[in-house]
N, C-alpha and C positions, 0 to 999 in steps of 0.2 A: 504494500500500500504506500502511496506517495505521501509526503508531508502535507501537501495541499489537501488531499482527500481526508487524511487523518484529522486535520484541523478545521476543515470546512471552509478554508480560504481558497481564493482563486489561484490556480497554478502560476499565472503571470505575475500576480502580486508577490508570491513566494520568490519567483525568479528575480523580481526587482529588488527585493530585500537582499538576496544572495549577491547581486551585482552592485550593491550599495547605491542604487538609484533611489530607493525609498528607505526610510527609517522605520523600523518595527516599533509599534507601540508596546506598552507593558502587557496589554491584553494579548497581543499577537505572540509575544515571548512566552507568556503563560500557556497559551494554546499549544505552541510548538514544544515546550518542555513537557507538557502533559502527554502529548502524542508520542514523544520520544521516551517517556518514562524516566525523566531526569528532573532535577531541580533547575530552576531558572538560572542560578549561578553557574551551572555546568555549561551553559551556552556561551559563556565568556572566556573559557579557558583558564589557565593557571598562570598568573603573573605575580611576581613578588615586588 
């Protein structure tokens, strides 16, 4: 299943976020994290 399908968001919107054309809202990040089964913080990687 694609991330777009799992979140209910349009595939082109997901693509625009991936290409840094659009910025994801907190709601979008929460939907993506839930679809991936991770915490929102996991979407940001690990930086010290």
